[in-house]
C-alpha atoms as an extended CHARMM CRD file, in Angstrom:
* protein
*
       119  EXT
         1         1  PRO       CA            105.2670000000       88.4720000000       90.8430000000  PROA      1               0.0000000000
         2         2  LEU       CA            104.4140000000       84.8450000000       90.3380000000  PROA      2               0.0000000000
         3         3  VAL       CA            102.6900000000       83.7690000000       87.1520000000  PROA      3               0.0000000000
         4         4  PRO       CA             99.3930000000       82.1290000000       88.1420000000  PROA      4               0.0000000000
         5         5  GLU       CA             99.2840000000       78.3500000000       87.7270000000  PROA      5               0.0000000000
         6         6  ARG       CA             96.3530000000       78.6450000000       85.3370000000  PROA      6               0.0000000000
         7         7  LEU       CA             98.4420000000       80.6560000000       82.8780000000  PROA      7               0.0000000000
         8         8  THR       CA            101.3770000000       78.2800000000       83.2150000000  PROA      8               0.0000000000
         9         9  ARG       CA             99.1080000000       75.4410000000       82.0720000000  PROA      9               0.0000000000
        10        10  MET       CA             98.0610000000       77.5500000000       79.0570000000  PROA      10              0.0000000000
        11        11  TYR       CA            101.5990000000       78.2440000000       77.8130000000  PROA      11              0.0000000000
        12        12  GLY       CA            101.8280000000       75.0440000000       75.8120000000  PROA      12              0.0000000000
        13        13  GLU       CA             98.7050000000       76.0700000000       73.8940000000  PROA      13              0.0000000000
        14        14  LEU       CA             99.9770000000       79.4970000000       72.8790000000  PROA      14              0.0000000000
        15        15  ASP       CA            102.6090000000       78.6150000000       70.2750000000  PROA      15              0.0000000000
        16        16  GLY       CA            101.7420000000       80.3460000000       67.0230000000  PROA      16              0.0000000000
        17        17  LYS       CA             99.0220000000       82.4660000000       68.6250000000  PROA      17              0.0000000000
        18        18  LYS       CA             98.7430000000       86.2270000000       68.8990000000  PROA      18              0.0000000000
        19        19  VAL       CA             98.4120000000       87.1110000000       72.5960000000  PROA      19              0.0000000000
        20        20  LEU       CA             97.5070000000       90.3450000000       74.3900000000  PROA      20              0.0000000000
        21        21  VAL       CA             98.4000000000       90.6500000000       78.0910000000  PROA      21              0.0000000000
        22        22  VAL       CA             96.7990000000       93.5580000000       79.9810000000  PROA      22              0.0000000000
        23        23  HSD       CA             97.7880000000       94.1180000000       83.6090000000  PROA      23              0.0000000000
        24        24  GLN       CA            100.0780000000       96.3480000000       85.6420000000  PROA      24              0.0000000000
        25        25  ALA       CA            103.4080000000       96.7390000000       83.8510000000  PROA      25              0.0000000000
        26        26  VAL       CA            105.6360000000       94.4050000000       85.8730000000  PROA      26              0.0000000000
        27        27  MET       CA            103.0390000000       91.6050000000       85.9860000000  PROA      27              0.0000000000
        28        28  ALA       CA            102.2940000000       91.9620000000       82.2630000000  PROA      28              0.0000000000
        29        29  GLU       CA            105.9710000000       91.7170000000       81.4120000000  PROA      29              0.0000000000
        30        30  THR       CA            106.5000000000       88.7410000000       83.7220000000  PROA      30              0.0000000000
        31        31  ILE       CA            103.6480000000       86.9060000000       82.0250000000  PROA      31              0.0000000000
        32        32  CYS       CA            104.9350000000       87.8420000000       78.5620000000  PROA      32              0.0000000000
        33        33  ASP       CA            108.3870000000       86.5300000000       79.4520000000  PROA      33              0.0000000000
        34        34  GLY       CA            106.9200000000       83.2700000000       80.7610000000  PROA      34              0.0000000000
        35        35  ILE       CA            104.8290000000       82.7800000000       77.6370000000  PROA      35              0.0000000000
        36        36  LYS       CA            107.7880000000       83.5390000000       75.3640000000  PROA      36              0.0000000000
        37        37  GLU       CA            109.9510000000       81.0240000000       77.2170000000  PROA      37              0.0000000000
        38        38  ALA       CA            107.3490000000       78.2660000000       77.0410000000  PROA      38              0.0000000000
        39        39  SER       CA            105.9070000000       79.1810000000       73.6300000000  PROA      39              0.0000000000
        40        40  PRO       CA            108.6100000000       80.8550000000       71.5170000000  PROA      40              0.0000000000
        41        41  ALA       CA            106.3400000000       81.0270000000       68.4630000000  PROA      41              0.0000000000
        42        42  ALA       CA            103.7150000000       83.1190000000       70.2690000000  PROA      42              0.0000000000
        43        43  GLU       CA            103.3920000000       86.7650000000       69.2290000000  PROA      43              0.0000000000
        44        44  ILE       CA            102.8630000000       88.7250000000       72.4430000000  PROA      44              0.0000000000
        45        45  THR       CA            101.7440000000       92.2900000000       73.1390000000  PROA      45              0.0000000000
        46        46  ALA       CA            101.7640000000       93.7820000000       76.6540000000  PROA      46              0.0000000000
        47        47  ALA       CA             99.5590000000       96.6960000000       77.6790000000  PROA      47              0.0000000000
        48        48  THR       CA             98.7610000000       98.4590000000       80.9230000000  PROA      48              0.0000000000
        49        49  TRP       CA             96.4220000000      101.1090000000       82.2740000000  PROA      49              0.0000000000
        50        50  PHE       CA             98.7540000000      102.0520000000       85.0860000000  PROA      50              0.0000000000
        51        51  SER       CA            102.0150000000      103.9500000000       85.3180000000  PROA      51              0.0000000000
        52        52  ARG       CA            104.7080000000      102.5080000000       87.5210000000  PROA      52              0.0000000000
        53        53  LYS       CA            105.2530000000      103.6080000000       91.0910000000  PROA      53              0.0000000000
        54        54  LYS       CA            108.2600000000      105.8260000000       91.6620000000  PROA      54              0.0000000000
        55        55  ALA       CA            110.1010000000      102.9310000000       93.3760000000  PROA      55              0.0000000000
        56        56  GLN       CA            109.6430000000      100.7710000000       90.2620000000  PROA      56              0.0000000000
        57        57  ARG       CA            110.9100000000      103.3030000000       87.7330000000  PROA      57              0.0000000000
        58        58  ASP       CA            114.4900000000      102.0550000000       88.0140000000  PROA      58              0.0000000000
        59        59  ILE       CA            113.4160000000       98.5860000000       86.8730000000  PROA      59              0.0000000000
        60        60  PRO       CA            114.0040000000       98.3370000000       83.1300000000  PROA      60              0.0000000000
        61        61  LEU       CA            110.8270000000       97.4530000000       81.2380000000  PROA      61              0.0000000000
        62        62  ARG       CA            110.1630000000       96.3860000000       77.6930000000  PROA      62              0.0000000000
        63        63  GLU       CA            110.1280000000       99.3160000000       75.3610000000  PROA      63              0.0000000000
        64        64  ASP       CA            107.1660000000       97.8720000000       73.4960000000  PROA      64              0.0000000000
        65        65  ILE       CA            104.6630000000       97.9020000000       76.3860000000  PROA      65              0.0000000000
        66        66  LEU       CA            101.5830000000       99.9180000000       75.4490000000  PROA      66              0.0000000000
        67        67  TYR       CA            100.2780000000      102.4370000000       77.9650000000  PROA      67              0.0000000000
        68        68  LEU       CA             96.5090000000      102.8130000000       77.6810000000  PROA      68              0.0000000000
        69        69  THR       CA             94.7130000000      105.9030000000       78.9500000000  PROA      69              0.0000000000
        70        70  GLU       CA             91.1780000000      105.3710000000       77.6800000000  PROA      70              0.0000000000
        71        71  GLU       CA             88.8190000000      102.4450000000       77.2390000000  PROA      71              0.0000000000
        72        72  ASP       CA             88.5280000000      103.2710000000       73.5130000000  PROA      72              0.0000000000
        73        73  GLN       CA             92.2510000000      102.5970000000       73.0950000000  PROA      73              0.0000000000
        74        74  PHE       CA             91.7760000000       99.1040000000       74.5250000000  PROA      74              0.0000000000
        75        75  VAL       CA             88.7310000000       98.4310000000       72.3420000000  PROA      75              0.0000000000
        76        76  ASN       CA             90.5650000000       99.6030000000       69.2050000000  PROA      76              0.0000000000
        77        77  LEU       CA             93.6550000000       97.5860000000       70.1180000000  PROA      77              0.0000000000
        78        78  VAL       CA             91.5270000000       94.4400000000       70.3340000000  PROA      78              0.0000000000
        79        79  ARG       CA             89.5470000000       95.2320000000       67.1660000000  PROA      79              0.0000000000
        80        80  GLU       CA             92.6490000000       95.9370000000       65.0970000000  PROA      80              0.0000000000
        81        81  GLY       CA             95.0940000000       93.5550000000       66.7550000000  PROA      81              0.0000000000
        82        82  GLY       CA             93.8010000000       90.2130000000       65.5000000000  PROA      82              0.0000000000
        83        83  PHE       CA             94.4710000000       88.5660000000       68.8600000000  PROA      83              0.0000000000
        84        84  ASP       CA             93.7340000000       84.8930000000       69.4390000000  PROA      84              0.0000000000
        85        85  VAL       CA             94.1130000000       85.1440000000       73.2230000000  PROA      85              0.0000000000
        86        86  ILE       CA             93.6110000000       87.9950000000       75.6860000000  PROA      86              0.0000000000
        87        87  ILE       CA             94.8840000000       87.7040000000       79.2510000000  PROA      87              0.0000000000
        88        88  ALA       CA             93.2870000000       90.4160000000       81.4240000000  PROA      88              0.0000000000
        89        89  ASP       CA             90.8370000000       91.0560000000       84.2390000000  PROA      89              0.0000000000
        90        90  ASP       CA             87.4600000000       89.5110000000       83.4420000000  PROA      90              0.0000000000
        91        91  THR       CA             85.7880000000       92.9070000000       83.9060000000  PROA      91              0.0000000000
        92        92  MET       CA             87.3730000000       94.0720000000       80.6500000000  PROA      92              0.0000000000
        93        93  LYS       CA             85.3770000000       91.5370000000       78.6070000000  PROA      93              0.0000000000
        94        94  ARG       CA             82.3740000000       93.8820000000       78.7480000000  PROA      94              0.0000000000
        95        95  ALA       CA             84.2130000000       96.3870000000       76.5450000000  PROA      95              0.0000000000
        96        96  ILE       CA             85.1020000000       93.8140000000       73.8740000000  PROA      96              0.0000000000
        97        97  ARG       CA             81.9470000000       91.7240000000       73.5180000000  PROA      97              0.0000000000
        98        98  GLU       CA             82.7510000000       91.0640000000       69.8450000000  PROA      98              0.0000000000
        99        99  PHE       CA             86.0560000000       89.3250000000       70.7010000000  PROA      99              0.0000000000
       100       100  LYS       CA             85.7160000000       85.6700000000       69.6580000000  PROA      100             0.0000000000
       101       101  GLY       CA             89.0690000000       84.3280000000       70.8120000000  PROA      101             0.0000000000
       102       102  THR       CA             90.1160000000       82.8560000000       74.1510000000  PROA      102             0.0000000000
       103       103  PHE       CA             89.8840000000       85.1690000000       77.1640000000  PROA      103             0.0000000000
       104       104  ILE       CA             91.9290000000       84.1810000000       80.2110000000  PROA      104             0.0000000000
       105       105  ASP       CA             90.8730000000       85.9090000000       83.4200000000  PROA      105             0.0000000000
       106       106  LEU       CA             93.7880000000       87.4510000000       85.3050000000  PROA      106             0.0000000000
       107       107  PRO       CA             92.3370000000       89.4570000000       88.2000000000  PROA      107             0.0000000000
       108       108  HSD       CA             93.6390000000       92.9490000000       88.8110000000  PROA      108             0.0000000000
       109       109  PHE       CA             92.3900000000       94.4880000000       92.0610000000  PROA      109             0.0000000000
       110       110  ALA       CA             92.4760000000       98.0700000000       90.7320000000  PROA      110             0.0000000000
       111       111  VAL       CA             90.2230000000       97.0490000000       87.8350000000  PROA      111             0.0000000000
       112       112  SER       CA             87.6440000000       94.7630000000       89.4360000000  PROA      112             0.0000000000
       113       113  GLY       CA             88.3110000000       94.7330000000       93.1760000000  PROA      113             0.0000000000
       114       114  ARG       CA             89.1630000000       91.0150000000       92.9730000000  PROA      114             0.0000000000
       115       115  THR       CA             92.4590000000       89.4970000000       94.0360000000  PROA      115             0.0000000000
       116       116  GLU       CA             91.8980000000       85.9770000000       92.7290000000  PROA      116             0.0000000000
       117       117  GLN       CA             90.1270000000       84.1930000000       89.9220000000  PROA      117             0.0000000000
       118       118  ASN       CA             86.4170000000       83.5020000000       90.2350000000  PROA      118             0.0000000000
       119       119  GLY       CA             86.3150000000       85.8690000000       93.2000000000  PROA      119             0.0000000000
């Protein structure tokens, strides 16, 4: 998958920041890799709500990706993680109203029914 242009513009601003990326596994990892390449000093965590399709299971993924099963896990991850930036579907902001960092909307159709930003 292609990393959205909006995120590419943000990469330069992520050095030294703690970043959480929440999306489907392959997209989350692609974004993490792009951030790490552009901002080597960023500390990045990837998480997903979704298991991979059978056809994708042969694709090696990061061993450190977090698989979430409940909304409480996401809320606790944000509360305890000390993240400066969260990259996820805008719908997820409702669960973490106390988050004071930067939230970058990355639409995920299975979460919000949107396929693009501001849609």
